[in-house]
C-alpha positions as CSV (number, residue, x, y, z in Angstrom):
1,M,111.7,8.0,46.2
2,E,109.8,10.7,48.0
3,Y,111.3,12.1,51.2
4,T,109.3,13.7,54.0
5,T,110.2,15.4,57.3
6,D,107.8,13.3,59.4
7,Y,110.5,11.3,61.2
8,K,111.8,12.8,64.4
9,I,115.1,12.6,66.2
10,K,115.8,13.8,69.7
11,N,119.6,13.4,69.7
12,F,122.1,12.5,67.0
13,T,124.9,10.3,68.3
14,Q,125.0,7.2,65.9
15,V,123.7,5.8,62.7
16,P,119.9,6.1,62.3
17,D,117.9,3.6,60.3
18,Q,118.3,3.3,56.5
19,D,115.3,5.4,55.6
20,S,116.6,8.2,57.8
21,I,120.0,8.0,56.2
22,N,118.4,8.4,52.8
23,H,116.5,11.4,54.1
24,L,119.6,13.0,55.5
25,I,121.5,12.5,52.3
26,H,118.7,14.1,50.3
27,K,118.4,17.0,52.7
28,A,122.2,17.6,52.8
29,L,122.3,17.8,49.0
30,E,119.4,20.2,49.0
31,F,121.3,22.4,51.4
32,K,124.4,22.1,49.2
33,S,122.6,23.6,46.3
34,K,120.7,26.2,48.4
35,P,122.6,26.7,51.7
36,F,120.3,29.5,53.0
37,K,116.9,28.1,52.1
38,N,115.8,27.5,55.8
39,Q,117.3,30.3,57.7
40,S,114.1,31.1,59.5
41,I,114.2,27.7,61.4
42,G,117.3,28.8,63.3
43,K,116.2,32.4,64.1
44,N,116.7,33.1,67.8
45,K,118.2,29.6,68.3
46,T,121.6,28.9,69.8
47,L,124.1,26.0,69.2
48,V,126.6,25.5,72.0
49,L,129.7,23.6,70.9
50,L,131.8,21.9,73.6
51,F,135.2,20.7,72.5
52,F,137.1,18.4,74.9
53,N,139.8,17.9,72.3
54,P,141.1,20.0,69.3
55,S,139.2,20.4,66.1
56,L,139.5,22.1,62.7
57,R,136.9,20.7,60.3
58,T,134.3,19.8,62.9
59,R,134.5,23.1,64.7
60,L,134.3,25.2,61.5
61,S,131.8,23.1,59.6
62,S,129.5,23.0,62.6
63,Q,129.6,26.8,62.9
64,K,129.1,27.3,59.2
65,A,126.2,24.9,59.1
66,A,124.5,26.7,62.1
67,F,125.0,30.1,60.5
68,N,123.5,28.8,57.3
69,L,120.3,28.0,59.3
70,G,120.3,31.4,61.0
71,M,121.5,30.1,64.4
72,S,123.9,31.8,66.8
73,V,126.9,29.8,68.0
74,I,128.7,29.6,71.3
75,D,132.0,27.8,71.0
76,L,133.8,26.6,74.1
77,N,137.1,24.7,74.6
78,A,135.7,22.7,77.5
79,T,139.1,21.6,78.8
80,E,139.9,25.2,79.6
81,G,137.0,25.5,82.1
82,W,136.2,23.5,85.1
83,K,137.0,19.8,85.0
84,I,133.8,17.8,85.0
85,E,133.1,14.9,87.3
86,Y,130.9,12.2,85.5
87,T,130.7,9.6,88.3
88,D,127.9,9.8,90.9
89,Q,128.3,9.7,94.6
90,M,131.9,11.0,94.5
91,I,133.5,13.1,97.2
92,M,134.7,15.9,94.9
93,N,137.8,16.9,96.8
94,S,140.3,16.5,93.9
95,D,140.7,18.4,90.5
96,K,137.0,18.1,89.4
97,A,135.1,21.3,90.2
98,E,131.8,20.7,88.4
99,H,129.5,17.7,88.2
100,I,127.8,16.6,85.0
101,R,124.4,16.8,86.7
102,E,124.7,20.6,87.1
103,A,126.9,21.3,84.1
104,A,124.5,19.7,81.5
105,Q,121.4,21.4,83.0
106,V,123.2,24.8,83.1
107,I,124.4,24.5,79.5
108,S,120.9,23.5,78.5
109,Q,119.6,26.9,79.7
110,Y,122.0,28.6,77.3
111,A,121.5,26.3,74.3
112,D,118.8,25.0,72.0
113,I,121.2,22.2,70.8
114,I,124.4,21.1,72.4
115,G,127.2,19.7,70.3
116,I,129.9,17.6,72.1
117,R,133.3,16.4,70.8
118,S,135.3,14.0,73.0
119,F,138.0,11.5,72.6
120,P,138.6,8.1,74.2
121,S,141.3,7.5,76.9
122,L,142.6,4.5,74.8
123,T,143.4,2.9,78.2
124,D,140.0,1.9,79.6
125,K,138.1,0.0,76.9
126,E,135.0,-0.6,79.0
127,K,134.7,3.0,80.0
128,D,135.4,4.3,76.5
129,Y,133.0,1.9,74.8
130,S,130.2,3.0,77.2
131,D,130.6,6.4,75.6
132,H,130.2,7.8,79.1
133,I,130.8,11.5,78.4
134,I,128.2,12.0,75.7
135,N,125.7,9.7,77.3
136,R,126.0,11.5,80.6
137,F,125.3,14.8,78.8
138,I,122.2,13.2,77.2
139,E,121.1,11.9,80.6
140,F,120.9,15.4,82.2
141,A,120.6,17.8,79.3
142,S,117.1,19.1,78.6
143,V,117.9,20.0,74.9
144,P,119.0,17.8,71.9
145,V,122.6,16.6,71.9
146,I,124.6,16.1,68.7
147,S,127.8,14.1,68.6
148,L,130.7,16.0,67.1
149,E,132.7,12.8,67.7
150,S,132.7,10.6,70.7
151,A,134.9,8.0,72.1
152,I,133.7,5.3,69.7
153,R,131.7,7.1,66.9
154,H,132.0,10.0,64.5
155,P,128.5,10.1,62.8
156,L,128.8,13.5,61.2
157,Q,131.9,12.4,59.4
158,S,130.3,9.2,58.3
159,L,127.2,11.0,56.9
160,A,129.5,13.3,54.9
161,D,131.4,10.3,53.6
162,V,128.2,8.6,52.5
163,I,127.1,11.8,50.8
164,T,130.5,12.0,49.0
165,I,130.2,8.4,47.8
166,N,126.7,8.9,46.6
167,E,127.8,12.0,44.6
168,H,130.7,10.1,42.9
169,K,129.7,6.5,42.5
170,K,129.6,5.2,38.9
171,T,127.7,2.0,39.6
172,H,124.6,1.3,41.7
173,R,126.5,-0.8,44.2
174,P,130.2,0.2,44.2
175,K,132.9,-1.7,46.0
176,V,134.2,0.3,49.0
177,V,137.4,-0.7,50.8
178,L,138.2,0.6,54.3
179,S,141.9,0.2,54.7
180,W,144.0,0.5,57.8
181,T,147.1,2.7,57.3
182,P,150.2,3.4,59.4
183,H,150.4,6.4,61.8
184,P,153.1,7.4,64.3
185,K,150.7,7.5,67.3
186,P,147.7,5.5,68.5
187,L,144.4,6.8,67.2
188,P,140.8,6.1,68.2
189,Q,138.5,3.7,66.4
190,A,135.7,6.2,66.2
191,V,135.9,7.0,62.5
192,P,136.2,3.5,61.2
193,N,133.5,2.3,63.6
194,S,131.1,4.8,62.3
195,F,132.1,4.4,58.7
196,V,131.3,0.7,58.9
197,E,128.0,1.3,60.6
198,W,126.8,3.8,58.0
199,I,128.2,2.1,54.9
200,N,126.7,-1.2,55.9
201,L,123.3,0.5,55.6
202,S,124.1,1.9,52.2
203,D,124.0,0.3,48.7
204,V,127.7,-0.6,48.6
205,D,129.8,-3.8,49.0
206,L,132.1,-3.1,51.9
207,V,135.4,-4.8,52.5
208,I,137.8,-4.1,55.5
209,T,141.5,-4.7,55.2
210,H,144.1,-4.4,57.9
211,P,147.0,-6.3,59.5
212,K,146.1,-9.1,61.9
213,G,145.6,-7.7,65.4
214,Y,143.8,-4.5,64.2
215,E,140.3,-6.0,64.1
216,L,137.6,-3.5,65.1
217,A,135.0,-4.2,67.7
218,P,132.6,-7.0,66.5
219,Q,129.6,-4.9,67.4
220,F,130.6,-2.6,64.5
221,T,132.0,-5.0,61.9
222,G,129.4,-7.8,62.2
223,N,129.7,-10.0,59.1
224,T,131.7,-7.5,57.1
225,P,134.4,-9.3,55.1
226,I,137.9,-8.7,56.4
227,I,140.9,-9.3,54.2
228,Y,144.4,-9.3,55.7
229,D,146.1,-8.8,52.3
230,Q,145.8,-5.2,51.4
231,E,146.6,-5.5,47.7
232,S,144.1,-8.4,47.3
233,A,141.4,-6.2,48.9
234,F,142.1,-3.3,46.6
235,E,141.3,-5.3,43.4
236,N,138.3,-3.9,41.5
237,A,137.6,-1.4,44.3
238,D,135.7,1.8,43.4
239,F,136.5,3.7,46.6
240,I,139.5,3.4,49.0
241,Y,138.8,4.9,52.4
242,A,142.1,5.1,54.3
243,K,142.2,5.5,58.1
244,N,144.5,4.5,60.9
245,W,143.2,3.1,64.2
246,S,144.8,1.5,67.2
247,S,144.2,-2.0,68.3
248,F,140.9,-2.9,69.9
249,S,142.0,-6.3,71.3
250,N,145.3,-4.9,72.7
251,Y,143.4,-1.8,73.5
252,G,144.8,1.5,72.3
253,Q,148.1,0.1,71.3
254,I,150.2,0.2,68.1
255,I,151.1,-3.5,67.6
256,S,153.6,-2.8,64.9
257,P,154.2,0.2,62.6
258,K,153.5,-1.7,59.3
259,S,154.8,1.1,57.1
260,D,154.3,-1.0,54.1
261,W,150.5,-0.4,54.5
262,M,150.8,3.2,53.3
263,I,148.5,3.9,50.3
264,T,150.6,4.3,47.2
265,Q,149.8,4.9,43.5
266,K,151.0,1.4,42.7
267,K,148.3,0.0,45.0
268,M,145.7,2.4,43.6
269,N,146.5,1.0,40.2
270,L,145.1,-2.3,41.3
271,T,141.6,-0.8,41.8
272,N,138.9,0.0,39.3
273,D,140.3,3.5,39.0
274,A,139.1,4.1,42.5
275,Y,138.6,7.3,44.3
276,F,140.7,8.0,47.4
277,M,139.0,9.1,50.6
278,H,140.3,10.2,54.1
279,C,138.6,12.2,56.8
280,L,141.7,14.5,57.4
281,P,144.0,15.5,58.9
282,V,146.4,13.1,57.1
283,R,150.1,12.5,57.5
284,R,151.5,12.8,54.0
285,N,153.9,10.0,52.9
286,V,153.1,8.1,56.1
287,V,149.4,7.3,55.5
288,V,149.3,8.1,51.8
289,E,151.7,9.2,49.1
290,D,151.6,12.7,47.8
291,T,150.8,11.5,44.3
292,V,147.6,9.8,45.5
293,L,146.5,12.6,47.9
294,D,147.1,15.3,45.2
295,G,145.7,13.3,42.4
296,K,142.5,13.8,40.4
297,K,140.8,10.8,42.1
298,S,141.3,12.3,45.6
299,L,138.1,13.3,47.3
300,V,139.4,14.6,50.6
301,I,138.5,18.2,50.0
302,Q,135.0,17.3,48.8
303,Q,134.5,15.2,52.0
304,S,135.5,18.2,54.1
305,E,133.0,20.5,52.3
306,N,130.3,17.9,52.7
307,R,130.8,18.1,56.5
308,I,129.0,21.5,56.3
309,Y,125.9,20.1,54.7
310,A,125.8,16.9,56.6
311,T,125.8,18.9,59.9
312,Q,123.2,21.3,58.4
313,A,120.9,18.5,57.6
314,V,121.2,17.1,61.1
315,L,120.7,20.4,62.8
316,H,117.7,21.1,60.6
317,Q,116.2,17.8,61.6
318,L,116.8,18.3,65.3
319,L,115.2,21.8,65.1
320,S,112.3,20.5,63.2
321,S,111.8,17.6,65.6
322,A,112.0,20.0,68.6
323,N,109.5,22.4,67.0
324,S,107.0,19.6,66.5
325,L,107.0,18.4,70.1
């Protein structure tokens, strides 16, 4: 298949269409082999990164990807500045000192691309699933916006995951299992939501397994098969993607700890010698046994490296699209 650069994207916040996914995978793998091949495209361009919650891989991989393209980077822990008001027609006499209408326009003066990372409240489902923070930035920013993770999606992680599966798959259409795993605190649904979106547009057979009560939002799962017996779901799997998420129906809650859902070597032995995947960070011997995480079939470090080239491919496409306007 031939890939071109003639499709354009203005922002990057969720899964694109299938042709665009294939293009981004191809572009990312090109950058992986030649990271500095397009440094001229980022010359005199600035990426502003706004982090409304902590980050390790996303922060560092985004900076590395930008540097590979010749860009400068401004990195801001957004919670350490003014608190931003996102609602219109508010009397701003409380703890919010800046309104999104001004903030987004001001930051746009300093940036050629804005990257935003935010988390959900896990208390207000309607507000979280409106993705109000990133969408309000898009509304008032005058430059492209890239999601570094939002309340409900993590598209850069999912692109890196799809790249990793493409690199390691042994059959044309492997079986991929997204498995819920235990965790001591409630976590967002962003990673599994995005993973399901991206994988369902890829050449794989996806199965989701989790305890009853941990169903994801129907807008993401659609007709994806759901199996409530983890060991049954693992049979003949080629990839096991482990991730915890809190309940969507009982929003943001841990219904029960379910420690027996930890990924063990015994469970991995039920698979077709499957690879193990996780987005990191991971709680050892809570989410997954050491023997699995440290084993030869673990791809977690490869996934984290591919975050660089996934981001680089997206930044390149945003810059290319902006240059052609």
